[in-house]
Legacy VTK file of the C-alpha trace (Angstrom):
# vtk DataFile Version 3.0
C-alpha trace
ASCII
DATASET POLYDATA
POINTS 353 float
28.546 96.339 93.754
30.700 94.998 95.398
32.813 93.276 93.040
33.115 97.280 91.683
34.209 98.595 95.560
36.278 94.904 95.735
38.362 96.584 92.081
38.948 100.237 93.619
40.362 98.166 96.614
43.081 96.317 95.343
46.346 96.610 96.829
49.706 96.901 94.294
51.593 93.705 95.066
54.851 94.832 96.497
57.611 92.310 96.280
61.601 91.794 96.097
61.446 92.227 92.237
58.812 95.106 92.783
61.429 96.965 94.821
64.761 95.737 93.124
63.646 95.767 89.248
63.363 99.147 87.898
62.409 99.671 83.657
63.896 103.505 84.058
67.561 103.722 83.354
69.373 104.860 86.333
71.269 107.840 84.606
71.052 110.985 87.178
74.221 111.556 89.831
73.693 114.055 92.469
74.794 117.115 91.235
71.829 116.146 88.359
69.146 116.265 90.707
70.468 118.843 93.096
70.143 120.725 88.912
66.517 119.590 88.563
65.613 120.924 92.096
67.420 124.020 91.711
66.286 124.706 88.417
62.537 124.269 88.859
62.762 125.711 92.645
64.943 129.085 92.331
62.767 130.520 89.271
59.842 129.888 90.206
60.436 130.785 93.753
61.974 133.782 92.763
59.890 134.949 89.766
56.396 133.322 90.463
55.575 133.040 94.204
57.562 135.606 95.840
56.194 138.742 94.123
52.564 137.156 93.868
52.401 136.507 97.635
54.185 139.628 98.275
52.072 142.032 96.377
48.666 139.446 96.571
49.059 138.003 99.721
51.092 138.771 102.338
52.916 142.154 101.962
56.097 141.679 103.619
55.156 139.514 106.357
55.532 136.936 103.233
58.971 136.259 105.439
57.119 134.551 108.009
54.847 132.468 105.323
58.317 130.978 103.811
59.682 129.848 107.117
56.362 128.601 107.917
56.648 126.384 104.616
60.221 125.708 105.098
59.210 124.120 108.133
56.310 121.874 106.322
58.858 121.119 103.453
61.536 120.055 106.541
59.387 117.397 108.117
57.584 116.229 104.822
61.207 115.492 103.556
61.976 113.832 106.521
58.744 111.208 106.151
59.862 111.028 102.338
62.919 109.129 103.276
61.466 107.038 105.490
59.433 105.982 102.766
62.028 105.753 100.439
64.188 103.313 102.616
61.487 100.998 102.668
60.174 101.567 98.792
62.789 103.373 96.338
60.020 103.726 93.136
59.261 106.886 91.411
56.392 108.578 91.902
56.603 107.967 95.586
53.087 109.129 97.208
51.462 107.381 94.247
52.699 103.969 94.546
52.649 103.799 98.499
49.378 104.766 98.277
48.713 101.866 96.123
50.484 99.630 97.843
48.905 100.720 101.525
45.180 101.869 100.311
44.025 101.064 97.020
43.577 101.761 93.674
40.834 104.039 94.235
42.909 106.020 96.506
46.292 106.093 94.444
44.343 107.007 91.692
42.559 110.315 92.862
45.546 111.376 94.168
47.528 110.955 91.544
44.743 113.271 89.137
44.923 115.803 91.554
48.922 115.853 91.342
48.288 115.644 87.566
46.402 118.711 87.863
48.966 120.250 89.758
51.748 119.536 87.978
49.793 120.691 84.622
49.044 123.563 86.160
52.598 124.612 87.248
53.729 123.991 83.587
51.681 126.159 82.055
52.764 128.859 84.988
55.998 128.757 83.980
55.423 128.440 80.692
53.413 131.854 81.230
55.691 133.795 83.372
58.273 132.878 80.669
56.571 134.779 77.894
55.928 137.755 79.899
59.459 137.885 80.693
60.469 137.206 77.177
58.096 139.886 75.853
59.597 142.481 78.037
63.281 142.239 77.140
62.624 139.776 74.136
65.166 137.618 75.403
65.642 133.984 74.528
68.544 132.533 76.202
68.707 129.084 78.845
71.490 129.087 81.174
69.851 128.164 84.542
73.200 129.304 86.172
72.854 132.700 85.335
69.683 132.888 87.392
71.636 132.474 90.685
74.725 134.925 89.254
72.284 137.839 87.996
70.209 137.254 91.092
72.415 137.803 93.655
74.071 140.550 92.115
70.680 142.408 91.947
70.478 141.620 95.431
73.305 143.354 96.379
71.920 146.244 94.470
68.791 146.139 96.524
70.223 145.372 99.439
72.047 149.402 99.502
68.594 150.464 98.689
66.560 148.594 101.542
64.988 150.605 104.255
62.596 149.148 106.922
60.578 151.757 106.633
59.418 150.450 103.722
57.714 147.464 105.543
55.846 150.142 107.847
54.221 151.707 104.582
53.457 148.873 103.091
52.267 147.308 106.328
54.143 144.028 107.534
50.896 141.947 107.678
49.112 143.186 104.440
45.571 142.507 105.823
45.376 144.401 108.869
44.149 142.175 111.776
43.830 139.313 109.830
47.670 139.133 109.128
48.214 135.686 110.672
45.980 134.107 108.177
47.296 135.981 105.653
50.952 134.229 106.624
49.230 131.162 107.053
47.908 131.266 103.427
50.943 132.808 102.193
53.376 129.463 103.573
50.864 127.444 101.274
51.974 129.608 98.137
55.533 129.320 99.478
55.082 125.995 99.583
54.532 125.762 95.572
57.917 126.936 95.476
59.276 124.171 96.645
58.123 122.321 93.273
61.484 121.092 92.467
62.297 119.754 95.810
59.108 117.124 95.215
59.720 117.092 91.842
62.879 114.527 93.467
60.167 111.926 94.859
59.284 111.234 91.079
62.741 110.481 89.961
63.879 107.438 92.945
64.172 105.358 89.740
65.858 107.169 87.985
69.235 107.520 89.866
71.807 105.234 91.668
71.348 103.912 95.346
68.424 106.439 96.036
68.395 104.978 99.925
71.376 106.742 100.710
71.731 109.446 98.099
67.997 110.838 98.420
68.363 111.241 102.146
71.729 113.847 102.011
70.143 115.691 99.033
66.929 116.679 100.144
67.860 118.458 103.409
70.855 119.692 101.230
68.141 121.804 98.437
65.557 122.533 100.808
68.316 124.737 103.667
69.616 125.938 100.364
66.876 127.108 98.890
64.888 128.256 101.637
67.968 130.649 102.779
68.044 131.708 98.669
64.361 132.757 98.862
64.868 134.155 102.394
67.789 136.686 101.590
65.501 137.404 98.466
62.270 138.169 100.100
63.801 140.203 102.999
65.624 142.096 100.517
63.061 143.182 97.708
60.432 143.927 100.962
62.370 146.678 102.228
63.432 148.551 98.706
59.905 149.449 97.820
56.549 150.071 98.894
54.701 146.663 97.430
52.119 147.928 98.403
51.496 150.373 95.623
52.266 147.696 92.756
49.487 145.380 91.336
49.774 141.498 91.804
50.832 141.050 88.035
53.950 142.887 88.433
57.612 140.659 87.694
60.083 141.381 89.902
62.669 143.224 87.839
60.014 146.162 88.014
61.406 146.953 91.216
64.185 148.575 89.880
62.140 150.296 87.540
60.312 151.817 90.682
63.616 153.078 92.362
65.203 153.401 89.341
67.617 151.689 88.359
67.577 150.345 84.669
70.489 148.424 84.577
69.836 146.320 87.322
65.954 145.617 85.641
68.095 144.519 82.467
70.312 142.441 84.399
67.572 140.728 86.610
64.945 140.607 83.361
68.306 138.333 81.631
68.083 135.686 85.053
64.669 135.755 84.888
64.429 134.852 81.131
67.078 132.066 81.839
66.302 130.555 84.813
62.623 130.092 84.192
63.917 128.376 80.571
65.891 126.246 82.659
62.736 125.835 84.326
61.030 125.049 81.491
62.903 121.923 81.045
62.331 119.707 84.123
59.179 120.970 85.213
57.833 118.202 82.174
59.621 115.853 84.638
56.925 114.565 87.549
53.633 114.992 85.557
55.108 112.425 82.725
56.258 110.186 85.034
53.312 109.984 86.814
51.035 109.781 83.963
53.670 107.172 82.210
53.385 105.024 85.735
49.552 105.166 85.682
49.666 103.720 82.224
51.858 101.462 83.269
49.804 99.799 86.253
47.015 100.055 84.004
44.618 103.074 85.223
44.478 104.926 82.084
42.620 103.148 78.909
45.498 103.521 76.944
48.738 101.929 78.126
51.095 102.971 75.185
51.622 106.164 77.086
53.934 104.263 79.689
56.428 103.485 76.265
59.805 104.735 77.340
62.895 105.466 74.109
65.301 102.523 74.486
68.198 104.753 74.272
67.235 108.124 77.161
64.607 106.046 79.093
62.020 109.152 78.043
58.494 108.414 78.297
57.766 110.526 74.925
53.572 110.044 74.542
53.774 110.952 78.356
55.339 113.980 77.499
53.463 115.008 74.160
50.333 114.832 76.751
51.330 116.572 79.391
52.335 119.023 76.622
48.849 119.249 75.224
47.290 119.391 78.344
49.129 122.639 79.912
48.336 124.356 76.170
44.873 123.684 76.815
45.329 125.646 80.442
46.647 129.106 79.046
43.139 130.845 78.862
42.849 130.514 82.450
43.732 133.068 85.436
47.096 132.835 87.397
45.103 133.555 90.089
42.801 130.267 89.834
45.911 128.470 89.339
47.833 129.195 92.601
44.595 128.208 94.858
44.228 125.218 93.335
48.483 124.120 93.691
48.061 125.893 97.021
45.050 123.813 97.718
46.766 120.331 96.764
49.991 120.612 97.383
49.020 120.652 101.441
46.778 117.618 101.070
49.725 115.150 99.660
51.951 116.786 102.554
49.542 115.138 104.751
49.309 112.192 103.015
52.847 111.516 103.140
52.660 111.990 106.979
49.563 109.754 107.596
51.012 107.244 105.111
54.182 106.758 106.986
LINES 1 354
353 0 1 2 3 4 5 6 7 8 9 10 11 12 13 14 15 16 17 18 19 20 21 22 23 24 25 26 27 28 29 30 31 32 33 34 35 36 37 38 39 40 41 42 43 44 45 46 47 48 49 50 51 52 53 54 55 56 57 58 59 60 61 62 63 64 65 66 67 68 69 70 71 72 73 74 75 76 77 78 79 80 81 82 83 84 85 86 87 88 89 90 91 92 93 94 95 96 97 98 99 100 101 102 103 104 105 106 107 108 109 110 111 112 113 114 115 116 117 118 119 120 121 122 123 124 125 126 127 128 129 130 131 132 133 134 135 136 137 138 139 140 141 142 143 144 145 146 147 148 149 150 151 152 153 154 155 156 157 158 159 160 161 162 163 164 165 166 167 168 169 170 171 172 173 174 175 176 177 178 179 180 181 182 183 184 185 186 187 188 189 190 191 192 193 194 195 196 197 198 199 200 201 202 203 204 205 206 207 208 209 210 211 212 213 214 215 216 217 218 219 220 221 222 223 224 225 226 227 228 229 230 231 232 233 234 235 236 237 238 239 240 241 242 243 244 245 246 247 248 249 250 251 252 253 254 255 256 257 258 259 260 261 262 263 264 265 266 267 268 269 270 271 272 273 274 275 276 277 278 279 280 281 282 283 284 285 286 287 288 289 290 291 292 293 294 295 296 297 298 299 300 301 302 303 304 305 306 307 308 309 310 311 312 313 314 315 316 317 318 319 320 321 322 323 324 325 326 327 328 329 330 331 332 333 334 335 336 337 338 339 340 341 342 343 344 345 346 347 348 349 350 351 352
């Protein structure tokens, strides 16, 4: 028993070779990193988190939840920058836990993170399919998301009326509104998945110690501002209390009888979520590859990467199969799991710092 406990408490050796050497190909520049964060966070935030949080959790007070979530992400980003300076490695939280607290905590957090990331893949895929069925469009162009969303937000702005906040109840659950705001904040943190994804890619960019501390605050601020404007305009455009929790954001324009805007936003939704599908596999595949490389998985071949592009194809395949197995589950259960796990990871970032 003592030997088992000692094995669980083993620490990863951190030396100059571990810190300075990497098998990953450093091919991601600053535009690529910002693009990865935006391609994942913006579609997930606008087309998945915003409609669900407004209709099921908070109502118009989602604005307060978003501000609270952004504060949490700014603080965790600052701690992430400090940890990065001492250990610029992929899967930052996993490696730091392994080096500081031992094998068992790192293994536990890694699998909890893999569950979150797999759920995120399934959620993005399901939302993508819902929009494709609605509009029969299969275009992949992430930039179209920002353009179409911005144009439709302008349309919504001219139909905005603060009286809709009163009609739907600014705090969705009345006297328990504060609890709803806090709960909504945990859901909005899920929308920052693209920002958190960067912590799994530090070894794949040049000079991460100088590049990432500039990129993280820029992406958090830009994304928060964009989602805040989208949430504010849409909550003032119509009474969200009349919509089911399964609504799609373009349905807002059907309710206010602007079908052209609904079509444009549906195109943007499909393009954006298609772009998210391209990058949503990155964090989970890197974490699974790291677990296999550290011999914490029985099949070490999962850590193998292609020599030309440095992609862990087997890890991507395993994650894809795992994600498919979760598709029959309800989306509410996905959100509950992610909203529970992500704040814990944020606290761990602060704790190990």
